[in-house]
C-alpha positions as CSV (number, residue, x, y, z in Angstrom):
1,X,68.7,209.6,39.0
2,X,72.0,209.1,40.9
3,X,72.9,205.9,40.9
4,X,76.4,204.1,42.6
5,X,77.6,200.8,41.3
6,X,78.1,198.6,44.4
7,X,79.7,195.2,44.2
8,X,78.5,194.4,47.8
9,X,74.9,193.8,45.7
10,X,74.3,190.1,45.5
11,X,74.2,189.6,41.7
12,X,74.1,186.5,39.5
13,X,76.9,185.3,37.5
14,X,75.3,186.2,34.3
15,X,74.5,188.9,32.1
16,X,71.8,191.5,33.5
17,X,70.4,194.6,32.7
18,X,72.0,197.4,35.2
19,X,72.4,201.3,35.4
20,X,76.2,202.1,36.2
21,X,77.3,205.8,37.2
22,X,78.0,207.7,33.9
23,X,81.2,209.6,33.6
24,X,79.8,212.7,32.3
25,X,80.5,215.6,34.5
26,X,76.9,215.6,36.0
27,X,77.2,211.9,36.9
28,X,73.7,211.5,35.8
29,X,72.6,208.1,34.3
30,X,70.2,208.3,31.3
31,X,70.9,204.6,29.6
32,X,71.7,201.0,30.4
33,X,74.1,198.9,29.6
34,X,74.4,195.3,29.4
35,X,77.8,193.9,30.5
36,X,78.3,189.8,30.4
37,X,80.4,189.1,33.4
38,X,81.0,187.2,36.6
39,X,80.6,190.3,39.1
40,X,81.1,188.1,42.0
41,X,83.8,186.4,40.8
42,X,85.9,189.8,39.9
43,X,84.5,191.3,43.1
44,X,86.4,187.9,45.0
45,X,89.6,188.3,42.8
46,X,90.4,191.6,43.7
47,X,89.5,191.5,47.3
48,X,91.7,188.6,47.4
49,X,94.7,190.8,45.8
50,X,93.8,193.6,47.7
51,X,93.9,191.5,51.3
52,X,97.2,190.0,50.0
53,X,98.8,193.3,49.6
54,X,97.8,194.9,52.9
55,X,98.4,191.5,54.6
56,X,102.4,192.0,53.0
57,X,102.7,195.7,54.0
58,X,102.3,196.9,50.0
59,X,100.1,199.6,51.4
60,X,97.9,200.2,54.5
61,X,95.0,201.1,52.4
62,X,94.1,201.8,48.6
63,X,91.5,202.0,46.2
64,X,90.3,200.9,42.7
65,X,88.3,202.2,40.2
66,X,87.5,201.2,36.6
67,X,85.1,202.4,33.9
68,X,84.2,200.4,31.0
69,X,82.4,202.2,27.8
70,X,82.2,205.6,29.8
71,X,80.7,203.8,33.1
72,X,82.1,203.3,36.0
73,X,81.6,199.5,36.8
74,X,84.0,199.3,40.1
75,X,85.0,201.6,42.6
76,X,85.8,200.3,46.0
77,X,88.1,201.2,49.0
78,X,90.4,198.8,51.1
79,X,92.4,199.0,54.4
80,X,93.3,202.4,56.5
81,X,94.7,205.3,55.6
82,X,97.8,204.1,58.3
83,X,98.7,200.8,59.7
84,X,97.3,202.2,63.1
85,X,93.9,200.9,61.4
86,X,91.9,204.1,62.7
87,X,90.7,205.6,59.8
88,X,89.1,203.6,56.7
89,X,90.0,204.6,53.2
90,X,86.7,206.0,51.2
91,X,86.4,206.2,47.7
92,X,86.0,210.0,47.9
93,X,90.0,210.4,49.5
94,X,92.5,212.6,48.4
95,X,95.9,211.0,47.5
96,X,99.2,212.5,46.6
97,X,99.1,211.5,42.8
98,X,103.1,212.3,42.3
99,X,104.1,211.9,38.8
100,X,100.7,211.2,37.9
101,X,100.9,215.1,38.3
102,X,102.8,215.0,34.3
103,X,99.9,213.7,32.5
104,X,97.1,215.5,34.7
105,X,98.6,219.1,34.7
106,X,101.6,219.3,32.9
107,X,100.1,218.0,29.6
108,X,96.9,218.9,29.7
109,X,98.3,222.5,28.9
110,X,101.3,221.5,26.7
111,X,98.2,220.0,24.2
112,X,95.9,222.8,24.2
113,X,99.2,225.4,23.7
114,X,99.9,222.6,20.8
115,X,96.4,222.9,19.7
116,X,96.8,227.0,19.5
117,X,100.1,226.6,18.4
118,X,101.9,228.3,20.8
119,X,104.0,225.2,21.1
120,X,105.6,223.3,18.4
121,X,106.6,219.7,18.5
122,X,109.4,220.1,16.5
123,X,110.6,223.1,17.5
124,X,113.7,223.4,19.8
125,X,112.7,223.4,23.6
126,X,115.3,226.4,23.6
127,X,112.6,229.1,22.0
128,X,110.4,228.2,25.0
129,X,113.0,228.4,27.4
130,X,115.7,230.8,26.7
131,X,118.3,230.4,28.8
132,X,119.2,226.9,26.8
133,X,119.8,229.1,23.7
134,X,123.0,229.3,25.0
135,X,123.8,225.7,26.3
136,X,125.6,223.9,23.3
137,X,124.4,220.5,24.5
138,X,120.6,222.0,25.3
139,X,120.0,224.7,22.4
140,X,118.8,222.0,19.7
141,X,116.9,219.6,21.9
142,X,113.3,219.6,20.5
143,X,110.2,219.8,22.5
144,X,109.3,216.7,20.9
145,X,112.6,214.7,22.1
146,X,112.1,216.1,25.7
147,X,108.4,215.1,25.9
148,X,109.1,211.4,25.0
149,X,112.3,211.3,27.2
150,X,114.6,211.0,24.4
151,X,116.9,214.0,25.0
152,X,119.5,212.6,27.0
153,X,118.7,215.0,30.2
154,X,119.9,213.8,33.4
155,X,116.9,212.1,35.5
156,X,116.6,214.0,38.5
157,X,118.5,216.8,40.7
158,X,117.9,216.3,44.3
159,X,117.5,220.1,45.4
160,X,117.1,219.2,48.8
161,X,120.5,218.8,48.9
162,X,120.7,222.2,48.7
163,X,118.9,223.9,51.7
164,X,120.1,221.2,53.9
165,X,123.3,221.1,56.2
166,X,125.2,218.3,56.8
167,X,123.7,218.1,60.0
168,X,120.4,217.7,58.8
169,X,119.4,221.1,59.7
170,X,118.2,224.2,57.2
171,X,120.1,226.5,55.8
172,X,119.3,229.9,57.3
173,X,119.9,231.4,53.9
174,X,117.4,229.5,52.2
175,X,114.8,228.4,54.7
176,X,113.1,230.3,57.7
177,X,110.6,229.7,60.0
178,X,108.7,232.9,59.8
179,X,107.3,234.5,56.7
180,X,108.6,237.7,55.3
181,X,108.7,239.5,52.3
182,X,111.8,237.4,50.9
183,X,110.7,234.1,52.7
184,X,107.1,234.0,51.7
185,X,106.8,230.7,49.8
186,X,105.3,228.1,52.8
187,X,107.1,224.8,51.8
188,X,105.8,223.2,54.7
189,X,103.9,224.5,58.1
190,X,106.0,226.7,59.7
191,X,108.7,226.5,56.9
192,X,109.2,229.5,54.3
193,X,111.5,229.4,51.2
194,X,113.9,231.9,49.9
195,X,112.0,233.2,46.8
196,X,115.1,233.4,45.2
197,X,115.6,229.5,45.2
198,X,113.3,228.8,42.2
199,X,115.8,230.8,40.2
200,X,118.7,228.4,41.5
201,X,116.7,225.2,41.0
202,X,116.6,226.5,37.1
203,X,120.4,227.7,36.9
204,X,121.3,224.0,38.1
205,X,118.7,222.5,35.6
206,X,120.1,224.9,32.7
207,X,123.7,223.7,34.0
208,X,122.9,219.8,33.8
209,X,124.5,217.2,31.9
210,X,123.3,216.3,28.3
211,X,123.7,212.4,27.2
212,X,125.5,212.9,23.6
213,X,123.6,209.2,23.3
214,X,120.0,209.5,22.0
215,X,117.9,207.1,23.7
216,X,115.6,206.6,26.0
217,X,116.3,208.0,29.7
218,X,113.6,209.0,31.6
219,X,113.6,212.8,32.9
220,X,111.4,214.8,35.6
221,X,113.8,217.8,35.1
222,X,111.8,219.6,32.2
223,X,108.4,219.2,34.0
224,X,109.6,221.6,36.7
225,X,110.1,224.0,33.8
226,X,106.7,223.8,32.3
227,X,105.0,225.8,34.8
228,X,107.1,228.9,33.7
229,X,106.7,228.0,30.4
230,X,102.7,228.0,30.1
231,X,102.7,231.2,32.5
232,X,105.3,232.5,29.5
233,X,102.7,231.6,27.1
234,X,99.5,232.5,28.5
235,X,100.0,235.3,31.1
236,X,98.3,233.0,33.5
237,X,99.7,231.1,36.3
238,X,100.3,227.5,35.9
239,X,97.6,226.2,38.3
240,X,94.7,228.9,37.3
241,X,95.5,228.0,34.0
242,X,94.8,224.2,34.5
243,X,91.6,224.8,36.8
244,X,90.2,227.2,34.1
245,X,90.7,225.2,30.7
246,X,90.3,221.7,32.3
247,X,89.6,220.7,36.0
248,X,86.8,223.1,36.3
249,X,84.9,221.8,32.9
250,X,85.5,218.5,33.3
251,X,83.7,219.1,37.0
252,X,87.3,217.7,38.4
253,X,87.1,220.0,41.2
254,X,89.0,217.5,43.8
255,X,92.0,217.9,41.1
256,X,94.4,220.6,43.1
257,X,97.9,221.6,44.4
258,X,98.2,222.1,48.2
259,X,95.1,220.8,49.9
260,X,96.5,221.6,53.4
261,X,97.0,225.4,52.5
262,X,93.4,225.2,51.0
263,X,92.0,224.0,54.4
264,X,91.0,220.7,52.8
265,X,89.8,218.3,55.1
266,X,92.7,216.8,56.9
267,X,90.5,213.4,57.5
268,X,89.8,213.3,54.1
269,X,93.6,213.4,52.9
270,X,95.8,209.9,52.6
271,X,99.1,210.5,54.3
272,X,102.2,209.5,52.2
273,X,105.6,209.1,53.7
274,X,107.0,209.6,57.1
275,X,109.7,212.2,56.2
276,X,112.6,211.6,58.3
277,X,115.0,213.7,56.5
278,X,113.5,217.3,55.1
279,X,110.4,218.1,56.7
280,X,110.7,215.7,59.4
281,X,106.6,214.9,60.0
282,X,104.4,212.9,57.8
283,X,103.3,214.2,54.9
284,X,99.8,214.5,54.8
285,X,98.4,217.5,52.5
286,X,101.7,218.7,51.6
287,X,103.4,217.2,48.6
288,X,105.7,214.3,49.3
289,X,108.0,215.2,46.4
290,X,111.2,217.5,47.5
291,X,111.8,219.0,44.4
292,X,108.0,220.4,44.0
293,X,107.8,221.6,47.6
294,X,110.8,223.5,46.7
295,X,108.6,225.0,43.7
296,X,105.5,225.9,46.6
297,X,104.1,223.1,46.0
298,X,103.0,223.8,42.2
299,X,105.0,222.0,39.8
300,X,104.4,220.0,36.6
301,X,106.7,216.9,37.8
302,X,104.7,215.8,40.8
303,X,102.2,218.5,43.1
304,X,98.8,217.5,42.1
305,X,96.4,215.7,44.6
306,X,92.9,214.2,43.7
307,X,90.2,211.4,44.2
308,X,89.7,208.6,41.8
309,X,86.5,210.0,40.3
310,X,87.9,213.1,39.0
311,X,91.0,211.3,38.0
312,X,88.3,209.0,36.2
313,X,86.8,212.1,34.2
314,X,90.1,213.3,33.1
315,X,91.3,210.0,31.7
316,X,88.0,209.6,30.1
317,X,88.3,212.7,28.0
318,X,91.8,211.4,26.7
319,X,90.3,207.9,25.9
320,X,87.3,209.7,23.9
321,X,90.5,211.7,22.0
322,X,89.9,215.3,23.6
323,X,86.1,215.2,24.1
324,X,84.0,215.2,27.5
325,X,80.5,215.9,28.1
326,X,80.2,217.1,24.6
327,X,83.2,219.6,24.6
328,X,86.4,219.3,22.9
329,X,89.0,220.1,25.4
330,X,91.9,218.9,22.9
331,X,92.4,218.1,19.2
332,X,91.7,214.8,18.3
333,X,94.9,215.1,16.0
334,X,96.8,216.3,19.1
335,X,95.9,213.4,21.2
336,X,96.8,210.7,18.7
337,X,100.1,212.3,18.4
338,X,100.6,212.4,22.0
339,X,99.3,208.7,22.9
340,X,101.5,207.7,20.0
341,X,105.2,205.6,20.3
342,X,107.6,208.2,19.4
343,X,110.8,206.6,19.2
344,X,110.3,203.2,18.5
345,X,113.2,202.1,16.2
346,X,115.6,203.6,19.5
347,X,113.7,200.9,21.7
348,X,111.7,203.9,23.2
349,X,108.2,203.0,24.5
350,X,107.0,206.2,25.5
351,X,104.8,208.7,23.7
352,X,104.6,212.4,24.6
353,X,104.5,212.4,28.1
354,X,102.5,209.4,28.3
355,X,103.9,206.2,29.4
356,X,102.8,203.5,26.8
357,X,103.5,199.2,26.7
358,X,106.3,197.8,26.3
359,X,106.9,197.1,22.6
360,X,107.0,193.4,23.1
361,X,104.3,194.0,25.7
362,X,102.1,190.9,24.8
363,X,104.8,188.5,24.5
364,X,105.8,189.0,28.2
365,X,104.6,187.4,31.3
366,X,102.5,189.2,33.7
367,X,105.8,189.8,36.1
368,X,107.8,191.2,33.2
369,X,104.8,193.1,30.9
370,X,104.3,196.5,31.1
371,X,101.6,197.5,32.3
372,X,100.0,194.3,31.9
373,X,100.2,191.8,28.8
374,X,96.5,192.4,28.2
375,X,96.2,196.2,27.2
376,X,96.4,197.1,23.7
377,X,99.3,199.2,22.0
378,X,97.1,201.8,21.6
379,X,96.6,202.2,25.5
380,X,98.3,204.9,27.6
381,X,98.7,206.6,31.1
382,X,101.2,207.1,34.1
383,X,102.6,205.9,37.4
384,X,103.8,207.8,40.3
385,X,106.3,207.4,43.2
386,X,103.5,207.2,45.8
387,X,102.0,204.0,44.6
388,X,99.3,205.9,42.1
389,X,98.9,204.8,38.5
390,X,96.5,205.4,35.6
391,X,95.9,203.8,32.6
392,X,93.5,204.8,29.8
393,X,93.3,201.8,26.8
394,X,90.6,203.1,24.0
395,X,90.6,199.8,21.9
396,X,89.2,197.9,25.0
397,X,87.3,201.2,26.2
398,X,88.4,200.9,29.9
399,X,89.8,203.5,32.2
400,X,91.8,201.8,35.2
401,X,92.5,204.3,38.4
402,X,94.6,202.5,40.9
403,X,95.2,205.1,44.0
404,X,97.4,203.8,47.4
405,X,99.8,205.2,49.6
406,X,103.1,202.8,49.0
407,X,105.4,204.9,50.3
408,X,103.9,204.7,54.3
409,X,105.6,204.7,56.4
410,X,109.1,204.7,53.9
411,X,109.4,204.9,50.2
412,X,111.9,201.6,51.0
413,X,108.8,199.6,50.8
414,X,108.9,198.0,47.4
415,X,106.1,195.3,47.9
416,X,103.6,197.0,45.4
417,X,105.9,195.9,42.8
418,X,107.6,193.2,43.9
419,X,103.7,191.2,44.3
420,X,103.0,192.7,40.9
421,X,100.0,194.5,42.5
422,X,98.7,196.6,39.7
423,X,99.0,194.3,36.8
424,X,97.5,191.5,38.5
425,X,94.2,194.3,39.5
426,X,94.4,195.3,35.7
427,X,94.2,191.4,34.8
428,X,91.2,190.6,36.4
429,X,89.1,192.9,34.3
430,X,90.7,191.9,31.1
431,X,90.0,188.5,31.8
């Protein structure tokens, strides 16, 4: 029997025996769990935080899903898709996940390849990306250093600048308004990219500088390379590999790239930013990140869209140390290695690809901690530029999925951070 947990029910403030929605792939509830908490108080506190955020224009709308012990105990949407208040946010709406793509698409592929011995963490990255074998500053960088953001790579390259003239129009040698044999990668409705541009991106990454100082420095550049590395090692394109090995078996069919091109219902896709520089439209169903756009919307750094339900399945699998629904997707050994801090001696909090709490997290106040003072040091997750955030805590057996479009209408909006919305929401459930 399928049951959905609803905080609109008038529950008592004490322990009750209640059936929650299971995170198993078929969402079947087969058991009953007992939780001791004040559901009305949780509902009131979350509503208050979300209302403050919407009034303060941190975002026009958002949703929160929290799972405990493998059961969804809270899933509620707030506000509207945009500030015109026309379309309410619904629990099954699709969001641009931005950098959450790194742990929701790149990492599962990499971890599986590590399990299979096709990628070795302490091998030189240049063994898998051949151009770096001839780069003095890159040839000896290891996979481990790169995944832990310990390699000294540049954080970002704005490839958008390569396709735009100074007056903001497109350079004809790179972008056409009609498809052809040479211009067949659609990066937005009616915009087609020169098929050679991806190689130009790779050349610029290959030539980028590397710091001689080995310390924590976040870089998204290698995640632009991972899809090609996965293809080289598996013979399958990146999206096909991820879908067939993870999303389909997990029942996470609403994790996808390029929903607009796949004719996903537009009214179920949350818009992101009003792009005034590059595509000059509201981004809806097309990836917000410009670099991922110039990769045709399928990239390892950004580009994935998803629902809270399907993200929760993936994060639950991670929290179960690679197991979900009786299937071992990733070995426990690999999951433990990827989710532990790699270079604490260098004041680097990162796992392999995964973000981790600050090393002195429990000593900090909520406005200084990341993501929250109460999370365990075994917890892990990642955030996205568009206002998305996923976190899993194996010690607390808690999964936290927050989705918003905080970049609407502009990325200059930072109220989500200054108001500490996500840490405050997380604290409600830890308390």
